[in-house]
C-alpha positions as CSV (number, residue, x, y, z in Angstrom):
1,M,98.7,92.2,102.8
2,L,95.3,92.8,104.2
3,V,96.7,94.6,107.3
4,D,100.2,96.0,107.4
5,I,102.5,93.5,109.2
6,E,104.4,96.1,111.1
7,L,101.1,97.6,112.3
8,L,100.1,94.1,113.5
9,K,103.5,93.7,115.3
10,S,103.0,97.0,117.0
11,Y,99.7,95.6,118.5
12,G,101.4,92.5,119.8
13,G,101.4,90.4,116.7
14,I,104.0,87.5,116.6
15,T,105.0,85.4,113.7
16,E,104.9,81.6,113.7
17,T,106.0,79.1,111.1
18,F,104.0,76.0,110.3
19,S,104.9,72.9,108.3
20,S,102.4,71.2,105.9
21,S,99.6,69.4,107.9
22,D,100.2,71.4,111.1
23,I,97.0,72.5,112.8
24,I,96.6,76.3,113.3
25,F,93.4,75.9,115.2
26,N,90.7,73.2,115.6
27,E,87.0,73.2,115.1
28,D,85.2,74.3,118.3
29,D,88.3,76.2,119.6
30,V,87.5,79.7,121.0
31,P,88.8,82.4,118.7
32,K,91.6,84.2,120.5
33,Y,93.8,85.6,117.7
34,Y,93.6,87.4,114.4
35,Y,95.6,85.3,111.9
36,Q,97.1,86.7,108.7
37,I,99.1,84.6,106.3
38,I,102.5,86.1,105.4
39,S,103.4,83.2,103.0
40,G,102.0,79.8,102.2
41,F,98.6,78.1,102.0
42,V,96.0,77.2,104.6
43,K,92.9,75.2,104.2
44,L,89.7,75.5,106.2
45,N,88.0,72.2,106.5
46,H,85.4,70.1,108.3
47,I,85.6,66.3,108.7
48,D,82.1,64.7,108.7
49,E,80.9,61.7,110.7
50,D,82.1,59.3,108.0
51,G,85.6,60.8,108.0
52,K,85.1,62.6,104.7
53,E,86.8,66.0,104.4
54,L,84.9,69.0,103.2
55,I,87.2,71.9,102.3
56,Q,85.5,75.2,102.9
57,S,88.3,77.4,101.6
58,I,92.0,77.7,100.7
59,L,93.7,80.9,101.7
60,S,97.1,82.3,100.8
61,D,99.6,85.1,101.2
62,G,98.1,88.3,102.7
63,Q,94.8,86.8,103.5
64,S,93.3,86.5,107.0
65,V,92.0,83.3,108.5
66,C,88.4,83.2,109.9
67,E,88.6,86.8,111.0
68,L,84.8,87.2,111.1
69,L,84.7,85.0,114.2
70,L,86.5,87.8,116.2
71,F,83.3,89.9,116.0
72,I,80.8,87.4,117.4
73,D,80.9,85.0,120.4
74,E,81.0,81.7,118.5
75,N,83.6,78.9,118.3
76,Y,85.4,78.0,115.1
77,P,83.1,75.9,112.8
78,V,86.2,74.6,110.9
79,N,89.7,73.5,111.3
80,A,92.6,75.6,109.9
81,V,95.4,73.4,108.6
82,A,98.6,74.4,106.8
83,I,98.9,72.7,103.4
84,S,102.4,74.0,102.7
85,K,105.1,75.5,104.8
86,C,103.7,78.8,105.9
87,T,104.4,81.8,108.1
88,I,101.5,83.4,109.9
89,I,101.3,86.5,112.1
90,K,98.9,86.2,114.9
91,T,97.6,89.1,117.0
92,P,95.6,88.8,120.2
93,K,91.9,89.4,119.6
94,Q,91.5,92.4,122.0
95,K,94.5,94.1,120.6
96,F,93.4,93.5,117.0
97,L,90.0,95.0,117.8
98,L,91.7,98.0,119.3
99,L,93.9,98.3,116.1
100,L,90.7,98.4,114.0
101,D,89.2,101.2,116.3
102,E,92.4,103.3,116.0
103,H,93.1,102.7,112.2
104,H,90.2,103.5,109.9
105,K,91.9,102.2,106.7
106,S,92.7,98.8,108.2
107,A,89.1,98.6,109.5
108,T,87.7,99.4,106.1
109,D,90.0,96.9,104.4
110,V,89.0,94.1,106.8
111,R,85.3,94.9,106.3
112,K,85.8,94.9,102.5
113,F,87.7,91.6,102.6
114,I,84.9,89.9,104.7
115,S,82.2,91.2,102.4
116,E,84.1,89.9,99.3
117,R,84.6,86.5,100.9
118,L,80.9,86.3,101.9
119,Y,79.8,87.3,98.3
120,H,82.0,84.6,96.8
121,K,80.8,82.0,99.3
122,F,77.2,82.7,98.1
123,I,78.4,82.1,94.5
124,M,80.2,78.9,95.5
125,M,77.1,77.6,97.3
126,Q,75.0,78.3,94.2
127,N,77.5,76.5,92.0
128,N,77.8,73.6,94.3
129,A,74.1,73.1,94.2
130,S,74.4,72.5,90.4
131,K,73.9,68.9,89.2
132,H,76.6,69.5,86.6
133,S,80.1,68.8,87.7
134,H,81.7,71.3,85.4
135,E,79.6,74.1,86.8
136,R,80.7,73.2,90.3
137,I,84.4,73.2,89.3
138,K,84.0,76.4,87.2
139,G,82.6,78.1,90.3
140,I,85.6,77.2,92.4
141,L,88.0,78.2,89.7
142,V,86.3,81.6,89.2
143,Y,86.3,82.2,93.0
144,F,90.0,81.5,93.5
145,K,91.0,83.5,90.4
146,S,89.0,86.4,91.7
147,L,91.5,86.7,94.5
148,S,94.3,87.2,92.0
149,D,95.4,90.6,90.5
150,D,96.0,89.0,87.0
151,Q,92.7,88.1,85.4
152,T,94.1,87.2,81.9
153,Q,93.3,83.8,80.5
154,Y,95.4,80.9,81.9
155,S,97.3,83.3,84.1
156,Y,96.2,81.7,87.4
157,E,97.9,78.6,88.7
158,V,95.2,76.8,90.7
159,P,96.7,75.9,94.1
160,L,94.4,72.8,94.4
161,T,95.0,69.1,93.7
162,R,92.2,67.1,92.0
163,Q,91.4,65.6,95.4
164,Q,91.1,69.1,97.0
165,L,88.8,70.1,94.1
166,A,86.7,67.0,94.9
167,S,86.6,67.9,98.6
168,I,85.5,71.5,97.9
169,T,82.8,70.6,95.3
170,G,81.5,67.4,96.9
171,L,82.3,65.4,93.8
172,R,84.2,62.1,93.4
173,I,87.8,62.5,92.4
174,E,87.1,60.4,89.2
175,T,84.4,62.9,88.2
176,V,86.7,65.8,88.8
177,I,89.5,64.2,86.7
178,R,87.0,63.6,83.8
179,A,85.5,67.1,84.0
180,V,88.8,68.8,84.1
181,K,90.0,67.0,81.0
182,K,86.8,67.9,79.2
183,M,87.2,71.6,80.3
184,E,90.7,71.5,78.9
185,S,89.5,70.2,75.6
186,E,87.0,73.1,75.5
187,K,89.9,75.5,76.2
188,F,88.2,76.7,79.4
189,L,91.5,75.9,81.3
190,K,94.9,74.6,80.5
191,I,96.9,71.8,82.1
192,K,100.7,72.0,82.2
193,N,102.9,69.6,84.3
194,R,99.7,68.3,86.0
195,K,98.9,71.9,87.2
196,I,95.6,73.6,86.2
197,Y,95.9,77.1,84.8
198,F,92.7,79.2,84.5
């Protein structure tokens, strides 16, 4: 966990359970809470004027959700949507900022987490600028696996559907399916029971 759950509770944190497709917050909402996932998956997305979904990120156990918006006066630029049953602890913004002032280790951990996420966002942006579909997909897989403790080959079960990979990379789903099959034949990844292992 990024910040200890009991510590969050002591600063007013409460847990909430969400079902798949439940909205945690909407684009343009004012950030009022620090959200940390206890279990489950959350996607950050934006729906463009044509109704096409662009997934910015998928977050899981122990990670925080758009915590960087608590440090500036801007509204959320994305929606946060549960993509599985999930439990989240939310702590009021002012109490969370006080927690960081009073607990150096937690403040350091949050800064490190934000820095790592920004670094990987830069890498993802560079990969998504590639005209080669396999480079875009590879960048996403490397990013998500970087969040895992186990870095051995095929150890990471990618928590994304082919459609979600398409939404993150800006590719068509047919292109993603073909590229993934080719990457499997090159032993870059493995497919087992329709799940991608990287």
